[in-house]
C-alpha positions as CSV (number, residue, x, y, z in Angstrom):
1,T,90.2,101.5,75.7
2,S,92.3,98.4,75.7
3,R,90.3,95.3,75.2
4,R,92.4,93.4,77.8
5,Q,91.5,96.0,80.4
6,R,88.0,95.9,79.7
7,Q,87.9,92.0,79.8
8,M,89.6,92.2,83.2
9,C,87.7,95.0,84.7
10,I,84.4,94.1,86.1
11,R,83.5,97.5,87.6
12,D,84.9,101.0,87.6
13,R,83.8,104.3,88.7
14,N,85.2,107.8,87.7
15,V,88.3,106.6,86.0
16,T,89.7,107.4,82.7
17,V,91.2,104.6,80.6
18,S,93.7,105.6,77.7
19,G,95.7,102.9,76.0
20,D,97.0,100.7,79.1
21,T,96.8,103.5,81.4
22,V,94.0,103.9,83.9
23,T,93.6,107.5,85.6
24,F,91.9,108.0,88.9
25,N,89.7,111.2,88.5
26,G,88.9,111.4,92.2
27,T,89.1,109.9,95.8
28,D,85.7,108.2,94.8
29,S,87.3,106.3,92.0
30,Y,88.0,102.5,91.7
31,I,88.6,99.7,89.3
32,A,87.5,96.3,90.4
33,F,88.1,92.9,89.1
34,T,88.0,89.3,90.1
35,L,91.0,87.0,90.6
36,D,91.4,83.4,91.7
37,F,94.4,82.9,93.9
38,G,93.6,79.3,94.6
39,S,95.8,78.1,97.2
40,A,98.8,80.5,96.3
41,I,98.9,83.1,99.0
42,P,100.5,86.4,97.8
43,Q,102.6,88.0,100.1
44,K,103.3,91.4,98.1
45,V,101.5,93.6,95.6
46,A,103.3,95.9,93.0
47,A,102.0,98.7,90.8
48,Y,103.5,100.7,87.7
49,V,102.4,104.2,88.9
50,K,102.5,107.9,88.6
51,Q,101.4,110.7,90.6
52,P,102.2,114.5,90.6
53,N,103.8,114.2,94.1
54,N,104.4,111.5,96.5
55,S,101.4,112.3,98.8
56,G,99.4,109.6,96.5
57,Q,98.4,106.3,98.1
58,L,97.0,103.3,96.2
59,F,94.8,101.2,98.3
60,I,94.5,97.4,97.5
61,R,91.2,95.9,98.8
62,S,89.5,92.5,98.7
63,G,85.9,91.8,98.7
64,S,84.5,95.2,99.3
65,L,85.6,98.8,99.1
66,S,86.3,98.9,103.0
67,A,88.5,96.0,103.1
68,T,91.9,97.1,102.7
69,V,94.6,94.2,102.4
70,A,97.7,96.6,101.1
71,T,98.3,100.2,100.8
72,V,101.1,101.3,98.3
73,Y,103.1,104.7,98.9
74,N,105.5,106.9,97.2
75,L,103.8,106.7,93.9
76,G,106.3,108.2,91.5
77,N,106.7,111.8,92.4
78,G,105.7,112.8,88.6
79,S,107.4,110.2,87.1
80,W,106.5,106.4,86.3
81,K,107.6,104.1,89.0
82,E,107.1,100.5,90.4
83,A,105.7,100.7,94.0
84,S,105.0,97.9,96.3
85,N,104.2,96.7,99.6
86,S,103.4,93.6,101.5
87,V,99.7,92.0,101.4
88,N,97.9,91.4,104.9
89,P,95.7,89.7,105.4
90,N,96.1,86.7,103.2
91,L,94.3,86.3,100.0
92,T,93.0,83.2,98.9
93,G,90.5,81.5,96.5
94,K,88.5,83.7,94.3
95,T,87.7,87.3,95.4
96,T,86.9,90.7,93.9
97,I,90.0,93.1,94.1
98,Y,89.3,96.7,94.3
99,I,91.9,99.4,93.5
100,Q,91.6,102.9,95.1
101,T,93.6,105.8,95.6
102,N,93.4,108.9,98.1
103,K,94.4,111.5,95.6
104,A,93.0,112.5,92.1
105,G,95.2,112.3,89.0
106,V,97.0,109.0,90.2
107,E,97.8,106.9,86.9
108,L,98.2,103.0,87.1
109,E,99.4,100.9,84.1
110,W,99.5,97.5,85.7
111,V,99.3,95.6,89.1
112,Q,100.9,92.3,90.1
113,F,100.6,90.1,93.3
114,M,103.6,88.0,94.1
115,K,104.8,85.3,96.5
């Protein structure tokens, strides 16, 4: 387990951490961390992901496990890939971000919010 990941992550469920990679073991899996966006409003979220086929989706949620602000599709088809999508509604201030997936076996190395 990388020290940086454990410092950032405030909650997780049904995930495996190996080095810098988080593997989501089921559809109930998630990681959560608090970010302070201040007045900066991210327009896009990108993630470095791998999934056995392109049917996986990464859900970016804000404040709760039911408030989706972005869905990232086409998660690598068996290879590592940077995948991204727009963020809506706007994220501002301090919030807890949850990351979930619709398929077991999705691997995540990093996630980034961008203007």
